[in-house]
N, C-alpha and C positions, 0 to 999 in steps of 0.2 A: 397102629391110632396114633395120632397125636393130639395133645391136649388144646382145648381151645383158650386164645389168648386172653380171653374177656373171662369167662366163667369157668375155666379149665377142666371141664367136661371132655370127654373123649367123644372126637369127631372122626366119623367114617366116610363123609364124601366131601362135599366143597362148601357146606354151610353147616355151621352147631345147630343140634336138635333142640338145646337147651335155651340157647338166648338170640339165634338167629343171626350170630356174624358170619358173615362170609371169610372164609380162609382158604379160598383157592379158586381157580379160574371154575365159572360156570360151565356147565358141559354143552350150554348152546352158546357161548359165546363166540365160537369162531362159524355160525352161522348165521350172525347178525349183520355182517356187510352185503348179504344177497339179498336185491330187492324182492320183496313179497309181491306176489302175482293179485290184480285187482285194485292196488292202492296207487293214487296219484303222486306224481315225482313232485320233489321240492322246486320251490322259486327260485333258491338260493343259485347264484352264479356257478355256471359249471367248471371254472378254473380252479376251485377249491374242491371238487368233487371227480370222482372219475366217472360218474354218469352223464349221460348226454339228456339235457332237459328240452323238453317239447312240450305244448300244452296238452292238455288231456282232448280227446275228439270228441264233438257233441257240447261242448260247454260255451255258453255265452258269457261274454263281457258285461263286467258290471257297469250300467249307465245311469248317469243322472239327470241325464238331460243338456242341453246346451248352456254355456257357462255365457252368461249375458258378458255384453263389454262394459266395462265400467271407466267411464271418464276420468282421466288424471294419472299421475303417477302412483303406484302400489307403495304402502308402508314398507320401509326396509325391516326385515325380522318377522313380518305378520306374514301368516299364509292366506292367501284368499281362500273363501268356502266356495265348495261345489254347489252348494243349496239354492235355489231360484228365490226370489224375492219374499218376503212374509207380507201380509196385511199389516196395515197401518192400525196401532192402537190407541186409542183415544185416552190422553191423560186428564182423567178427572179430578184428582188429588183427593185427599181426604177431607169429607165434609165436616165432619166432625170437630175438625182439630182446631184448637182455642190458640192463637199465636201470638195473643197479647199477655203482659205480665200482671201478676195478682198485685193488687193494692197492698202496699204496706200495712202491717197491724201494729199498733202500740206507737210510741215514742221514737225518735230517731237516735241510733246510737250516739254514744258520748264518748270521748276519747277517756282511757282509763286514768286516775290521778296515781295510783300504783300501779307496779308490775310484780308479778307473781314470777319466780323463775322456773323454768319448767323441768329443770334437772332436781335441784333441791330444794323445790318449794319455797325459797324464802321470798318474804314479801318486803319491798323496800320502794320508798317514794321517790327516788332520786337516782342517778347515773346511769349510764350504759352498760355497765358490769354487773353482775352479781357479787356483793359483798362477801359472800360466804364461799361458792364456788368459783367464781371469776367468768363464768360464760357469760354470753351476752343477753339482755334481756328483750324480751320480745315489747318493745315500745310501739305505740301507734304514733305516727305523725299526724297532728290533726289538720285538715285543710284549711284553708281560709274562710273565715267566718262570712265575710261580706261577698263572697262568691268570686271575687277577683282571680285570677291566675295567679299561684306560688312562684315566685322565682327562685331557681335553682341553681347550685353551684356543686361542681363536679372535683370530688377529692381527689387530690395529688398522689395519694398513697394506694389506693386502691379502686378508685375511678367509680366510685358510688356517687349517685347525684342525691343530695339534701338541701333542704329548702335555707334561704340565705339567712332568716332567722335564727338557726340553730348556731352554735358556737363550736360543736363537734359535730365530726362525719357520724351519720348515723349507721353504716357500715363496719368500719374499723376503729372509729371513736377517737381517732385523731383529733388534733384541734386544728380551727381552720385558722390561719394567720391573716392580718387585716388585709393584704395585699392581693391576697386571692380571691378570682372573680367568684 
């Protein structure tokens, strides 16, 4: 008797009775290469097998019907379906769907006059960067009150677009030179 490599129990056959570990060849392993009577043969190519492949007698081929001709070229990479055309389904949409927006409630939002740093919670009235921690402050740039389009210029340092009325870039804080558009 030899010990099982997993549980070290004594093994008398090809499999451990305690843990089920196979420790040797099974007695039926030599007869597994012989085909069993009454079973169909595999559909794999015969060059990899030593068995002749022939269809089972009395079986019909699966047929879904004739494939209709579709005008135009097939799409590359798409497999054509073998199913026949399905009936058209009317698209009615969602009757109860409201596609409009709700009316605004309360007064319009006003740009803040002070900014609170989101990192250290320092409150300050001016400056692009926090005086305490140096992080960029979340200032909102107010739009023109007259409804006219705001003229923007591009920062040469970071590429951020800021209104012409600002003397510093809203992205990096660089000072605009007089000749910059």
